[in-house]
C-alpha positions as CSV (number, residue, x, y, z in Angstrom):
1,M,0.0,0.0,0.0
2,V,1.3,3.4,-0.9
3,T,1.4,5.8,2.0
4,I,2.5,9.4,2.3
5,R,5.6,8.2,4.2
6,K,6.6,6.0,1.2
7,I,6.1,8.9,-1.1
8,I,8.3,11.2,1.1
9,I,11.0,8.6,1.3
10,T,11.0,8.1,-2.4
11,L,11.1,11.8,-3.1
12,L,14.0,12.4,-0.7
13,L,15.9,9.4,-2.2
14,S,15.2,10.7,-5.7
15,I,16.7,14.1,-4.9
16,F,19.8,12.5,-3.5
17,I,20.3,10.2,-6.5
18,A,19.6,12.9,-9.1
19,E,22.0,15.3,-7.5
20,L,24.7,12.7,-7.1
21,S,24.3,11.7,-10.7
22,A,24.5,15.3,-11.9
23,V,27.7,15.9,-10.0
24,L,29.3,12.7,-11.2
25,F,28.2,13.2,-14.8
26,L,29.6,16.8,-14.9
27,N,32.9,15.8,-13.3
28,V,33.5,12.9,-15.6
29,S,32.3,14.7,-18.7
30,Y,34.3,17.8,-18.0
31,S,37.5,15.9,-17.2
32,H,37.3,14.0,-20.5
33,H,36.0,16.8,-22.9
34,L,37.4,20.1,-21.7
35,P,40.8,21.3,-22.7
36,K,43.7,21.0,-20.2
37,A,45.0,24.5,-21.2
38,P,43.1,27.8,-21.5
39,D,41.5,28.3,-25.0
40,E,40.6,32.0,-25.5
41,K,39.1,31.3,-29.0
42,T,36.3,29.2,-27.4
43,G,36.1,31.2,-24.2
44,R,37.3,28.3,-22.1
45,I,39.4,30.3,-19.7
46,Y,37.9,29.5,-16.4
47,R,39.9,27.0,-14.3
48,V,37.8,24.0,-13.2
49,N,38.8,21.1,-11.0
50,A,36.9,18.2,-12.5
51,N,37.5,14.7,-11.3
52,R,40.9,15.6,-9.9
53,F,41.9,17.1,-13.3
54,I,42.5,20.8,-13.9
55,V,40.6,21.7,-17.1
56,Y,39.4,25.0,-18.5
57,G,35.8,25.7,-19.3
58,T,33.4,28.6,-20.1
59,K,31.8,30.7,-17.4
60,Q,28.6,28.7,-17.8
61,E,30.3,25.4,-17.4
62,F,32.2,26.6,-14.4
63,Q,28.9,27.9,-12.8
64,R,27.1,24.7,-13.7
65,L,29.6,22.5,-11.8
66,N,29.8,24.9,-8.9
67,I,26.0,24.9,-8.4
68,A,25.8,21.1,-8.6
69,E,28.6,20.8,-6.0
70,K,27.0,23.5,-3.8
71,Y,23.8,21.5,-3.4
72,L,25.4,18.1,-2.8
73,P,25.4,18.5,1.0
74,F,21.6,19.3,0.9
75,A,21.1,16.2,-1.3
76,A,23.1,14.1,1.1
77,I,21.0,15.2,4.0
78,C,17.9,14.2,2.0
79,G,19.4,10.8,1.4
80,L,20.2,10.5,5.1
81,I,16.7,11.4,6.2
82,A,15.2,8.9,3.7
83,G,17.5,6.2,5.1
84,I,16.6,7.1,8.7
85,L,12.8,7.2,7.9
86,N,13.0,3.8,6.2
87,F,15.1,2.3,9.0
88,K,12.6,3.6,11.6
89,Y,9.4,2.6,9.8
90,K,10.6,-0.2,7.6
91,D,8.4,0.8,4.7
92,F,10.8,-0.7,2.1
93,H,12.1,-4.1,3.1
94,S,15.3,-5.7,2.0
95,P,15.1,-9.3,0.8
96,K,15.8,-12.0,3.3
97,W,19.2,-13.2,2.1
98,G,20.0,-16.9,2.6
99,K,16.5,-17.9,3.7
100,Q,14.5,-20.3,1.6
């Protein structure tokens, strides 16, 4: 049965997964596709630390990554709250491993 508590847990977990996916995608994408040296022709002059690599991107790329990383702690708190709620109320059960 779907309850409001299940909906809240699902929404909180969805926020966490979406934000984590966005940060990971941007870091990996930027580290592989942005130049390692400034390129004034394309406007990629902003230094970005993406996936432990120093690359250079446009102002919009730099801001996009900063915003995604800025909201990561908020998303982690959402994931933590979802986990605590599920642990307390046991709305989503894990399968019984090893039992037949």
